[in-house]
C-alpha positions in Angstrom: -7.7 192.1 47.6 -9.8 193.5 45.6 -8.3 197.0 45.6 -4.7 195.2 44.7 -6.4 193.1 41.8 -7.9 196.3 40.2 -5.3 198.4 40.3 -3.0 195.5 39.0 -5.8 195.1 36.3 -5.6 198.9 35.5 -2.1 199.3 35.7 -2.3 197.6 31.9 -4.2 200.4 30.6 -1.2 202.7 30.1 0.8 200.2 28.5 -1.7 199.1 26.3 -2.1 202.9 25.1 1.7 202.7 24.7 1.5 199.9 22.4 -1.2 201.2 20.1 -0.5 204.6 20.0 1.4 206.2 17.0 4.7 207.4 18.4 4.0 211.4 18.2 0.8 210.7 20.2 1.8 208.0 22.9 2.1 210.9 25.8 -1.6 212.2 25.0 -2.8 208.2 24.4 -1.4 207.6 27.9 -2.5 210.4 29.5 -6.4 210.0 27.7 -6.6 206.6 28.8 -5.1 206.4 32.0 -7.5 209.7 33.3 -10.8 207.5 31.7 -9.8 204.4 33.7 -9.3 206.4 36.8 -12.8 207.9 36.1 -14.3 204.4 35.6 -12.6 203.4 38.7 -13.9 206.2 40.5 -17.3 205.5 39.5 -17.3 201.8 40.2 -15.7 202.4 43.6 -18.8 204.7 44.2 -21.5 202.8 42.7 -20.0 199.6 45.2 -19.8 201.7 48.1 -23.5 203.4 47.6 -21.9 206.6 47.1 -23.4 208.5 43.8 -21.0 207.4 41.3 -21.4 210.8 38.9 -19.8 212.7 42.0 -17.0 210.4 42.5 -16.0 209.9 39.1 -15.7 213.6 38.5 -13.4 214.0 41.9 -11.1 211.0 40.8 -10.7 212.2 37.2 -9.9 216.1 38.5 -7.7 214.8 41.2 -6.0 212.4 38.5 -5.5 215.5 36.1 -4.3 217.4 38.6 -1.7 215.1 39.8 -0.5 214.3 36.3 -0.4 218.3 35.7 2.0 218.7 38.6 3.9 215.7 37.6 4.6 216.8 34.1 5.5 220.4 35.4 7.8 219.3 37.9 9.3 217.2 35.4 9.4 220.1 32.9 11.3 222.2 35.8 13.6 219.2 36.6 14.4 218.8 33.0 15.6 222.7 32.2 17.3 222.7 35.5 19.4 219.7 34.2 20.1 221.4 31.2 18.0 219.3 28.9 16.0 220.6 26.3 12.3 220.6 26.5 10.0 219.0 23.4 
């Protein structure tokens, strides 16, 4: 239950980033704030579980960054395959 609540609450972060960021910087703001919230959640989860918060924060932050990079790369490749222009 706690996991579902925290996931739902932190799902608002990218939406807030979208609303507050100027149009040309939206992708950057969404990625940065999402990674920051993932890192905080990793540290919080570790702390609640009695594990070292720093290591968990780094692990979750790097994992999130890698997942975002792979997703962006695949999206870029699919866009190219479909004939869409890259920005």
